[in-house]
Backbone as CSV, one residue per row, in Angstrom:
resi,resn,N_x,N_y,N_z,CA_x,CA_y,CA_z,C_x,C_y,C_z
1,MET,28.115,157.144,17.603,27.541,156.030,18.319,28.666,155.227,18.999
2,VAL,28.516,154.972,20.314,29.535,154.272,21.096,29.078,152.843,21.340
3,ARG,29.955,151.917,21.046,29.634,150.504,21.290,30.249,150.084,22.613
4,THR,29.445,149.749,23.595,29.949,149.340,24.899,29.998,147.832,25.054
5,SER,29.209,147.122,24.266,29.172,145.668,24.438,30.519,145.030,24.125
6,GLY,31.269,145.583,23.178,32.594,145.054,22.875,33.569,145.280,24.010
7,ASN,33.491,146.430,24.661,34.366,146.723,25.789,34.052,145.819,26.970
8,VAL,32.784,145.575,27.202,32.389,144.693,28.302,32.868,143.272,28.036
9,GLY,32.808,142.839,26.793,33.275,141.496,26.439,34.769,141.333,26.696
10,TRP,35.548,142.334,26.308,36.988,142.283,26.552,37.300,142.316,28.044
11,ALA,36.604,143.162,28.783,36.843,143.255,30.226,36.518,141.922,30.901
12,ARG,35.428,141.306,30.487,35.052,140.004,31.065,36.093,138.948,30.729
13,TRP,36.598,138.962,29.497,37.606,137.998,29.093,38.892,138.194,29.895
14,ILE,39.313,139.434,30.077,40.535,139.731,30.835,40.373,139.314,32.295
15,LEU,39.232,139.618,32.896,39.004,139.206,34.292,38.982,137.691,34.437
16,THR,38.383,136.997,33.469,38.367,135.532,33.499,39.783,134.977,33.377
17,ALA,40.576,135.563,32.494,41.965,135.113,32.324,42.777,135.360,33.596
18,LEU,42.585,136.521,34.225,43.309,136.808,35.472,42.905,135.844,36.579
19,LEU,41.622,135.542,36.679,41.160,134.581,37.682,41.762,133.206,37.431
20,ALA,41.801,132.790,36.175,42.396,131.491,35.841,43.870,131.458,36.199
21,ILE,44.586,132.529,35.914,46.014,132.601,36.249,46.212,132.526,37.757
22,MET,45.374,133.233,38.515,45.494,133.201,39.978,45.201,131.814,40.530
23,LEU,44.207,131.122,39.965,43.890,129.765,40.425,45.023,128.794,40.118
24,VAL,45.607,128.885,38.945,46.741,128.019,38.594,47.921,128.311,39.512
25,TYR,48.184,129.579,39.770,49.270,129.963,40.674,49.050,129.384,42.070
26,ALA,47.821,129.492,42.589,47.511,128.953,43.918,47.660,127.432,43.932
27,TRP,47.172,126.764,42.893,47.301,125.308,42.821,48.772,124.901,42.773
28,TRP,49.561,125.616,41.990,50.973,125.296,41.823,51.751,125.464,43.129
29,ASN,51.396,126.468,43.934,52.138,126.789,45.153,51.520,126.255,46.432
30,TRP,50.392,125.557,46.352,49.688,125.123,47.553,50.568,124.276,48.476
31,GLY,51.321,123.357,47.943,52.190,122.506,48.766,53.246,123.313,49.514
32,THR,53.829,124.280,48.841,54.817,125.152,49.483,54.173,125.948,50.600
33,TRP,52.980,126.465,50.344,52.273,127.247,51.369,51.910,126.376,52.567
34,GLN,51.515,125.124,52.315,51.190,124.222,53.433,52.424,123.921,54.273
35,ARG,53.546,123.668,53.639,54.776,123.404,54.397,55.188,124.630,55.206
36,ALA,55.073,125.800,54.618,55.412,127.035,55.339,54.450,127.259,56.504
37,GLY,53.166,126.980,56.306,52.188,127.126,57.389,52.442,126.152,58.520
38,ALA,52.749,124.907,58.181,53.044,123.909,59.211,54.320,124.266,59.968
39,THR,55.321,124.776,59.255,56.563,125.191,59.905,56.325,126.376,60.824
40,GLY,55.548,127.342,60.373,55.220,128.506,61.201,54.444,128.122,62.445
41,ALA,53.502,127.190,62.305,52.735,126.727,63.456,53.636,125.997,64.452
42,ALA,54.536,125.149,63.950,55.458,124.433,64.834,56.379,125.407,65.566
43,TYR,56.868,126.395,64.851,57.726,127.423,65.454,56.980,128.149,66.572
44,ALA,55.752,128.586,66.287,54.969,129.320,67.285,54.672,128.454,68.509
45,ALA,54.328,127.189,68.284,54.027,126.295,69.406,55.269,126.057,70.261
46,ARG,56.384,125.784,69.635,57.616,125.481,70.373,58.131,126.691,71.150
47,ILE,58.143,127.863,70.515,58.633,129.065,71.180,57.712,129.452,72.337
48,THR,56.414,129.374,72.123,55.466,129.731,73.187,55.540,128.744,74.340
49,CYS,55.668,127.460,74.041,55.801,126.450,75.093,57.055,126.712,75.924
50,SER,58.163,126.970,75.270,59.410,127.245,76.001,59.298,128.504,76.840
51,CYS,58.673,129.511,76.280,58.500,130.775,76.999,57.659,130.573,78.257
52,ARG,56.567,129.826,78.113,55.634,129.635,79.230,56.179,128.676,80.289
53,TYR,56.652,127.502,79.881,56.931,126.439,80.844,58.404,126.294,81.206
54,ILE,59.292,126.873,80.441,60.704,126.880,80.808,61.081,128.257,81.335
55,GLY,60.662,129.288,80.610,60.966,130.661,81.012,60.068,131.188,82.115
56,GLY,58.895,130.591,82.288,57.972,131.009,83.339,57.303,132.359,83.091
57,ARG,57.268,132.795,81.839,56.655,134.085,81.530,55.154,133.931,81.287
58,ASP,54.422,135.050,81.337,52.981,134.989,81.100,52.690,134.978,79.592
59,ALA,51.452,134.621,79.249,51.078,134.434,77.848,51.213,135.717,77.030
60,ASN,50.871,136.861,77.592,50.983,138.120,76.849,52.433,138.431,76.493
61,SER,53.338,138.148,77.405,54.757,138.369,77.148,55.262,137.439,76.042
62,CYS,54.781,136.221,76.035,55.222,135.239,75.041,54.726,135.586,73.640
63,ALA,53.566,136.218,73.550,53.012,136.572,72.241,53.937,137.512,71.485
64,HIS,54.686,138.334,72.193,55.607,139.258,71.541,56.786,138.535,70.891
65,ASP,57.110,137.336,71.366,58.253,136.595,70.820,57.993,136.084,69.407
66,ILE,56.743,135.824,69.064,56.438,135.239,67.754,55.711,136.200,66.814
67,ARG,55.422,137.399,67.250,54.582,138.306,66.471,55.109,138.544,65.060
68,ASP,56.374,138.841,64.910,56.908,139.187,63.588,57.175,137.965,62.701
69,ASP,57.602,136.876,63.293,57.994,135.718,62.495,56.834,134.814,62.108
70,ALA,55.878,134.645,62.983,54.755,133.739,62.727,53.446,134.462,63.013
71,TRP,53.262,135.589,62.384,52.133,136.459,62.693,50.787,135.843,62.331
72,MET,50.753,134.878,61.421,49.471,134.264,61.059,49.053,133.152,62.021
73,ALA,49.953,132.706,62.861,49.666,131.582,63.750,48.818,132.039,64.938
74,SER,47.783,131.268,65.212,47.020,131.496,66.433,47.444,130.442,67.445
75,VAL,47.648,130.870,68.666,48.207,130.003,69.703,47.193,129.824,70.812
76,SER,47.033,128.566,71.257,46.175,128.287,72.409,46.947,127.395,73.381
77,GLU,46.665,127.603,74.638,47.408,126.911,75.682,46.507,125.886,76.365
78,VAL,47.105,124.753,76.743,46.412,123.727,77.519,47.187,123.575,78.824
79,PRO,46.884,124.434,79.834,47.712,124.479,81.047,47.772,123.169,81.823
80,GLU,46.668,122.418,81.864,46.686,121.175,82.644,47.601,120.121,82.037
81,GLU,47.902,120.237,80.754,48.830,119.309,80.100,50.194,119.938,79.847
82,LYS,50.354,121.211,80.244,51.564,121.975,79.950,51.910,121.865,78.465
83,ALA,50.915,122.186,77.638,51.077,122.082,76.198,50.560,123.351,75.520
84,VAL,51.049,123.564,74.319,50.641,124.701,73.505,50.343,124.183,72.106
85,ARG,49.225,124.630,71.547,48.853,124.273,70.176,48.810,125.554,69.360
86,ALA,49.392,125.518,68.173,49.366,126.662,67.266,48.867,126.198,65.906
87,SER,48.155,127.087,65.223,47.669,126.745,63.890,47.696,127.962,62.990
88,VAL,47.904,127.689,61.721,47.815,128.700,60.676,46.601,128.294,59.843
89,PRO,45.597,129.155,59.739,44.347,128.776,59.080,44.553,128.151,57.695
90,LEU,43.938,126.993,57.499,43.943,126.228,56.252,45.290,125.630,55.867
91,LEU,46.347,125.929,56.611,47.672,125.495,56.168,48.366,124.501,57.089
92,GLY,48.159,124.569,58.391,48.840,123.622,59.258,48.662,123.924,60.724
93,SER,48.953,122.935,61.535,48.893,123.102,62.983,49.972,122.233,63.623
94,ALA,50.293,122.561,64.871,51.331,121.820,65.596,51.072,121.930,67.094
95,ARG,51.650,121.004,67.834,51.492,120.990,69.289,52.838,120.711,69.918
96,ALA,53.160,121.496,70.955,54.388,121.287,71.724,54.004,121.145,73.186
97,ALA,54.642,120.220,73.887,54.333,119.980,75.292,55.626,119.920,76.106
98,PHE,55.540,120.407,77.335,56.693,120.388,78.235,56.835,118.996,78.831
99,ARG,58.018,118.435,78.729,58.341,117.134,79.325,59.567,117.329,80.209
100,PRO,59.442,117.065,81.524,60.592,117.234,82.421,61.795,116.433,81.919
101,GLY,62.933,117.075,81.930,64.158,116.444,81.463,64.394,116.603,79.971
102,PHE,63.363,116.945,79.219,63.491,117.097,77.770,63.162,118.507,77.296
103,GLY,62.462,119.276,78.107,62.023,120.605,77.689,60.728,120.513,76.905
104,CYS,60.510,121.424,76.007,59.313,121.416,75.170,59.588,120.602,73.912
105,VAL,58.801,119.587,73.704,58.981,118.706,72.552,57.744,118.783,71.666
106,MET,57.971,118.623,70.379,56.867,118.620,69.416,56.170,117.260,69.493
107,GLU,54.863,117.294,69.439,54.077,116.061,69.468,53.346,115.887,68.151
108,GLN,53.190,114.651,67.765,52.434,114.324,66.567,50.950,114.488,66.873
109,GLU,50.245,115.223,66.038,48.814,115.412,66.246,48.036,114.322,65.532
110,ALA,46.968,113.862,66.172,46.098,112.865,65.548,45.300,113.530,64.433
111,ARG,45.099,112.827,63.344,44.337,113.400,62.218,43.004,112.749,62.096
């Protein structure tokens, strides 16, 4: 006679423990992940802004400049303001705008 209820109980306990460990790990590292996401978004916005408005390259060409370093960042352009906004989902966003005489500068986003 094989008892399966004991095996199911242990498996459930192990899965619950693993989930708890993963949640504690995520809670412990959330601040670090947010800072990294905000930094990645700022990097993507600044590099794309410089590529577009200083270098004069097209958007597809600029996407290759950030692909490996900030691959999670999504970039959108605001051509009438000569600005670029980048965001990393759930972690951070940034905006860079071209200012004559200063180049592309990071702007504080309203919250």
